[in-house]
N, C-alpha and C positions, 0 to 999 in steps of 0.2 A: 364554371369548373363541376365537371362530372364526379358525382360520387361514386364511389366503391365500394362493393360489396364482401365485406370478406371470407362469407359463405360462401358465395359465389365462387371464388379464386379456391377456397379449399375443396369446394367439389370437384372442381377443374382439375386440382392437383390428384385431387383420388382418384378419380378417372384415367390421369394418366398413368399414375403409381400401379392400379389395377388393371390397365390395358394386358393382355396377353401379348406374348412376344409374338416376335413371326417364327414360323416352322422355318426350323434350322438356324434358327440362331444361337452361337456357340460360342462361347469366351477363348479369345485367343491364346494362344499358350504366351506371350512376350506379359499379356496384361497379368496372369497366373502370376511368372515371375515378378514381375510389379510387385503383387499385391504380398508375395512371402516376402519378398527383399524388404517392404515397407512397414511389415510389418515387424521384421526383425530390428529394422533402425529404431522401431518407437519403441520398440520392447527395451532394447540397449538404454534407449535415455531416458526412459521408468526407470529403469536400476539403478542406472546413474545419479539419478535426480535422488532417487528415494533412500539411495543407502546413504548418505553422511548424514541426515535427519535421524535415520536409526540405529546408524551407529553413537549420534550423539544422548538419544535418548538410555540407549544400553549402559552408555558410558555414566549417565545421572544413577542409576539405580545397581550402579557395581561396585565393591569396595575398592578403594584405594591402592589396596598392594595388586590389583589384577589390572588397574587401569595403568601404573608405573610399570608393570612388566608387558603391558601393549597385548595380555590373552583377552581383551573385549573388542567383540566383533559388533554381531548382529544381536547377539543374546545377553541377558547381564551376567555376570560372574559374583557369585559372594553378592547375594541381592541385599541393597544397602536403602533404605531411608534416612538417614540420618542429618542429612543437608536439606531435606524436604523437611523434615519436623523441626529442624532449626528455623527456616526461614517460616512456617505456619503457624509457629507458637508464638512469634515476635508480634505483638500488636503492631509495631511501626512499618513493619510491611504491607499490611494492610490498609492503613492509612496512606503508604506513598503509592500503593496500588489504585486505592480511589482516585488519588490528584492525576494521576496516568492517567485513567478515564476520562475525569473532567480534563486532564488540557487538550486530549487529544479529540474529543469532542467540538468542545468551545474552539477550538484551531482551526478544524477541518472545516467548519459552518464558515467560519470570518474566510479561512482563503478559500474555498469555492466559490463562495458569495463573490469577492472582488475581480477572485480568477475568471469567474464566467463574465462577469462585466467589462471587464476591459478587454478579454479577450473580444467579445464579442461588438465593441465598439473598435475594434484595430481588423475588423472581417469585412468593415464599410469600406471599402476603395473609394469611394465619394467623400470620404470624410477628409475634410481639410486637417493639414497638420500631422497626417497619418504617419509619414515618414517619418516624423522628429518622435512621435510616441513608442512608436517599434524602435528606433534609434535608442530612445532612451533604457526602454526595456531589455535591450542586447546589450548595453552597456555593461548595465551590472553582471553580466554573465563573465566577463572578462577583469573588471576593476572593480576592486574594493576598496572602502575605507581603512579596515585592520581590526583587527581585537581594540585595540586600545581606544582609537576613537568611538568604536561600538559602545563599549563599557562606560565611556565618560557620555557618550548620548544618553543609554537605559538611564545611568543615574542621574542624571541632572533631568530628566523627565519624570523621576519620583519611580519609575518602574521597577524596580531592585526589590526583590521580595514579594512580586506580584505576579500572576499568571499572564501578564499583558508583555513580560518582558520576554515567553517563551514565544506568545502567540504574534504579535505585531513583527518585532522582526524577520521574522520567514514566511510572512501571509501571503505573499506573492515567490511562486516558482517558475522561472521567466520560460524552463523547458516547458512544463505544462503550460504555460500559457500561451507558449507557438504551437504547440499539440492541440489545445482548444481552439486557437485562432483561425488554422488549418482546415480543423473540420468544421466551419462555420461559414467559410470559403466554399464547401464541396456542397453544400444544402442548397436548393432549388432556389432559384432567386425570385421565380415567380410564386413561389409561396406566397413570402413576404411580400409583394408585389399584391398580392392580389387577396391577400386582408387588410392591407393598407386602402386599398380602395373601398373596402367595405366599412372602413370607418376607424379599423383597429389603431392604435397609438403602437407607439414602439413599445413601451414598457409589455403593454397587451402581445403585441406581436413576440418579444422574448419567451413570457409567462405561457402562451398557450400553443405557439408555433414551433419556434425554436426548441426550446427546452425538450416538450416532450420527445421530439423526433432525435435529442443529443444524450439518450440515457445511458448508452454505450459508454460514448466517452465522459460521459461525467461519471459513472460506476467505476470507470477507470481511473480516474484524477483522484475521486475521493480514497479510493483503494491508495493511490501513493500517496498524497496526502497524509492518510491514517496513520499508516506505514513508517512515513518519515517522521512523524511526530510521536509516536507512540516508543519508537527508537533512540530516538533524540534524550540527550544526557546531558550533552556538553554546557549549552544554554543554563538550563538547572543548575549544573554545577558551577557554573562561572558568575551568576546573577541572583543563586539563591542560597542563603548561611543559616535557613534554621529547618530542621529536621523534617517537620512535620509539613512543609509544604512540598517535598523534594519528590520526585516521580519514581518510580519502581528501579527505573533504570538504575539513577544515582544509589538508590540501595544497593541495587546485587553489585554496583560496580565497586562500591564501598568496601561490600562484604569480601569481595573478589581481591581487593585489595589488601585486606586484612588477614584474608589466609594464605596470600601469596605470601608478605611479610612473616607471617610465625610461621609458616614451613620452609623457607628460606632462611630467618634469621635462629630459629630452632626457640625462640621465645615462645609461652606457652601463654594466651590471654585468655582462652577457652579451650578445655578439652574438644567438644563438639567441632568447635572451627577447626580444629588443628588436623581433625580429624577426617573432614572432609575438603581439605584442602585441595585433593586429587582429583575431586569429581565435581567442585563448586561452578566450574566455567559451566561445565554440562547443565547441571541445575539450573544455569542461569538463562540457558540459552532455550532451554524448553518454557522455560516460566516466560519467558519474551517474547517467543514464537507461536506457543500453540493458540494463544486468544487471536492474532491475526490469521492463523489457517482458518479458526471459525467461521471468520465473515466471509471466505471465498466460496463456500456455497451458495450462501444468497447473492452473490453479485454474479454470477456463473451465467446465471442467465442474459442477463444485460450483455455480456462478450459476444453470446451467442447470437442476439440480437443485433448486434453492431456490425459480425458478421454476413448477417442476411439481410443486411437493411437495404444495401443497392443491388439484392438478388432480383427482384420480380422490377420490371420496366414495363411503362407503359404509355 
């Protein structure tokens, strides 16, 4: 195998970029039109993408009267932090928030371990029974045992009111499994063959060769799983009946249900909750979305590397 010096490649790339353009080289009018058109389209996409989130943030800081009358757009009207104060002053909220962090981290680690190992096995075309294993995975995408059998199974296994009721039933997403399988199949077989000739075991090849080349797809799958587990509430709502075990999504779901019921029936269980009924949904979205948004900057570089992975061939 020929070793590739990354510094040499960087110097060659810099020399190409810094090389003077030939005299008389001019950008065509068609390319300028394309740049302007492309800039306009991308600007529209950015505005359309950011507008709903900015509107939700503005609604979360606005008074209910302005929200009901439709006066809130991008700027809060009648600045109001009542709902934020209600949520932040409740110790149960922070307990449930901690539960969500723990559930998300543990579930994502287990899901990534199982998905990665299963996908790596399925990517080997010489594997006996490979078609059967793929068929079993795909079968679960179209057919399910149903809610009642799932509940009976979780209860009979003693996983009710435990983290495993949330983690294990959703440990493998078939869609993510197929994506990782396709990515592993696209990696050069020669790399693994050379490592095997050098005496490296299958686990060593996976850990030292395959995974370092798969940072982009791993980062993507981690994000998919983390977002899914972070936003999940139905499993906890179904299999947990202790408030101290709820994730924050169940807490906020109950808060929305209580506020909606109070506003519709006219009952007054809490003055603060009744006053916050109009913007409590916006507050819920902000509180559950912001932590996930903060993860994106740390994963963005792996998305870029995934785009550039096959850019240099030799």
